[in-house]
C-alpha positions in Angstrom: 101.2 83.3 117.0 97.4 83.5 116.7 97.8 84.3 113.0 95.7 82.4 110.4 97.7 83.3 107.3 96.2 80.5 105.2 92.5 81.0 105.9 90.5 80.8 102.7 88.8 84.1 101.7 85.2 83.7 102.6 82.6 86.5 102.9 79.7 84.3 104.2 80.8 83.7 107.8 78.4 81.4 109.6 77.6 80.0 113.0 80.6 77.7 113.1 83.8 77.5 111.1 86.9 75.4 111.4 90.3 76.1 109.9 93.7 74.3 109.8 96.9 74.7 107.9 100.6 74.6 107.7 103.3 76.8 106.2 107.0 76.0 106.0 110.1 77.0 104.0 113.3 75.5 102.6 115.2 76.5 105.8 113.1 74.2 108.1 111.1 77.1 109.5 107.3 77.0 109.7 104.0 77.3 111.4 101.0 75.0 111.8 97.6 75.7 113.3 94.1 74.5 113.9 91.2 76.7 115.0 87.4 76.8 115.7 85.3 79.9 115.6 81.7 81.1 115.7 79.9 84.4 115.4 76.8 85.8 117.2 74.8 88.0 114.8 73.5 91.3 116.2 72.0 92.4 112.8 72.6 91.8 109.1 75.6 94.1 109.3 77.1 93.5 112.7 78.3 90.3 114.5 80.4 89.3 117.5 83.0 86.7 116.4 85.0 84.5 118.7 87.4 81.6 118.4 90.1 79.4 119.8 93.4 78.4 118.1 96.1 75.9 118.8 99.4 76.5 116.9 103.0 75.3 116.6 105.7 77.8 115.6 109.3 76.7 114.8 112.2 78.8 113.5 115.8 79.6 114.0 117.9 82.7 113.8 121.5 83.9 114.3 122.4 85.7 117.5 126.0 87.1 117.6 127.3 84.2 115.6 125.3 81.5 117.5 122.5 79.6 115.9 119.3 79.6 118.0 116.4 77.2 117.3 113.0 77.9 118.7 110.0 75.5 119.2 106.9 77.3 120.4 103.5 75.6 120.7 100.7 77.9 121.8 97.0 78.5 122.3 94.9 81.6 122.0 91.3 82.9 122.6 89.9 86.0 120.9 86.7 87.9 120.3 85.8 91.2 118.7 83.5 92.9 116.2 82.6 92.1 112.6 81.1 94.7 110.2 79.7 93.5 106.9 78.3 95.3 103.9 77.2 94.0 100.5 80.7 94.0 99.1 83.0 93.9 102.2 83.6 92.5 105.6 86.0 93.8 108.4 86.8 92.0 111.6 88.7 93.5 114.6 89.6 91.0 117.3 91.6 91.0 120.6 92.3 88.3 123.2 95.1 86.5 125.0 97.6 83.8 124.1 99.9 81.4 126.0 103.1 79.9 124.5 105.4 77.2 125.8 108.8 78.1 124.3 111.9 75.9 124.0 115.1 77.4 122.8 118.3 75.5 121.9 121.6 77.4 121.4 124.2 76.1 118.9 124.2 72.6 117.4 122.1 69.7 118.8 123.1 69.0 122.3 123.9 72.6 123.1 122.5 74.6 126.0 118.7 74.7 126.2 116.1 77.0 127.9 112.4 76.8 128.4 109.8 79.4 129.3 106.1 80.0 129.3 104.9 83.4 128.1 101.5 85.0 128.0 100.3 88.2 126.3 97.6 90.0 124.4 96.7 89.4 120.7 95.3 92.0 118.3 94.1 91.1 114.9 92.5 92.9 111.9 91.0 91.1 108.8 89.4 92.9 105.9 88.0 91.6 102.6 86.5 93.4 99.7 84.8 92.3 96.5 86.3 94.2 93.6 85.5 93.8 89.9 83.6 90.7 88.9 85.5 87.5 90.0 88.1 89.5 92.0 88.5 89.8 95.8 91.1 91.6 97.9 92.2 90.8 101.5 94.3 92.5 104.1 95.3 90.8 107.4 97.4 91.9 110.3 98.1 90.5 113.8 100.4 91.3 116.7 101.1 88.7 119.3 102.6 90.0 122.5 103.6 86.6 123.9 106.2 86.3 121.1 106.4 90.1 120.3 105.6 88.9 116.8 103.8 90.8 114.0 102.4 89.5 110.7 100.9 91.4 107.8 99.4 89.9 104.6 97.8 91.3 101.5 96.2 89.0 98.8 94.2 89.1 95.6 92.0 86.1 94.5 90.4 85.4 91.1 87.5 83.0 90.7 88.4 81.0 87.6 85.5 78.6 87.4 81.8 78.3 88.5 81.1 82.0 88.4 77.4 81.5 88.4 77.6 79.1 91.4 75.5 76.5 89.7 78.1 73.7 89.9 79.5 71.7 92.8 83.1 72.9 92.6 84.9 76.2 92.2 88.6 76.9 91.6 90.4 80.1 92.6 93.8 81.6 91.7 95.6 84.2 93.8 98.7 86.1 94.6 99.9 87.2 98.1 102.6 89.2 99.9 103.6 88.6 103.6 105.8 90.5 106.0 106.4 89.0 109.5 108.9 88.9 112.3 110.1 90.1 115.7 113.3 91.5 117.2 115.2 88.3 116.5 113.9 87.1 113.1 112.3 88.9 110.1 110.9 87.6 106.8 109.3 88.8 103.6 107.4 86.6 101.2 105.7 86.9 97.8 103.9 84.1 96.0 100.8 82.6 94.6 98.1 80.2 95.7 95.3 78.0 94.3 92.1 77.1 96.2 89.5 74.4 95.4 86.0 74.7 96.9 83.5 71.9 97.2 80.3 74.0 97.4 77.8 71.5 98.8 80.1 70.5 101.7 81.2 74.1 102.3 84.8 72.9 102.2 87.8 74.7 100.8 91.4 73.4 100.3 94.3 75.5 99.3 98.0 75.3 98.2 100.4 78.1 98.6 104.0 78.6 97.3 106.5 81.3 96.5 109.7 83.1 97.4 110.8 83.9 100.9 113.7 86.0 102.3 114.5 85.8 106.0 117.2 87.4 108.2 118.3 88.3 111.7 119.2 92.0 112.5 122.6 92.8 111.2 123.0 89.4 109.5 123.0 88.3 105.8 119.7 87.5 104.2 118.7 83.9 103.5 116.7 83.3 100.3 114.5 80.3 99.4 111.1 79.0 98.8 108.0 78.6 101.1 105.1 76.2 100.8 101.7 76.0 102.5 98.4 74.1 102.8 95.1 75.2 104.2 91.7 73.7 105.0 88.5 75.5 105.7 85.1 74.1 106.7 81.9 76.0 107.3 79.2 74.2 109.3 
């Protein structure tokens, strides 16, 4: 997946940004990533963003009574258009991704299969400043290489340093996520905290909450999810 679910919510995109993060759950399923991006400004309101991302997706699902484990590293390249106003920013991007997928059927030592897949990627990101201290974010991505779709909605509240005169800021937020493909589906709801070191333009985040996952026609599994994120603006 080219998805960056854990990217901190930042309106002031600059010439170079780096992101990294990981999210996992109590059922040993998760996703890690690292990316680098830049934007070419065309005006105060319009820019052309672009970026590369390396990722590692791992999950398992039940197929007609057989457990299937999937390991899927990948890499993607995207570009698009960013529109920014005084209170909002919206980015639409498209590109291509390649994944190297390893599947293992049954318990360890069962039959295995490997394949390389390529496909298009489409991503939408939108962020709005609401009432004082509040921000809202909507995110969606479709990855053809895995036939995987992710949507996320979040709200963030700036708890400290509202006048931006100090070196650190702390944010609290809540989020909801829906993701999956034809084999595995999941819904999440939780909260997150973010700490920003303003002079270094560095933001670190911790995410946690409730996750429910399932395969079509199979019982739902319930548990917790956890995540970390790192954002640096150069």
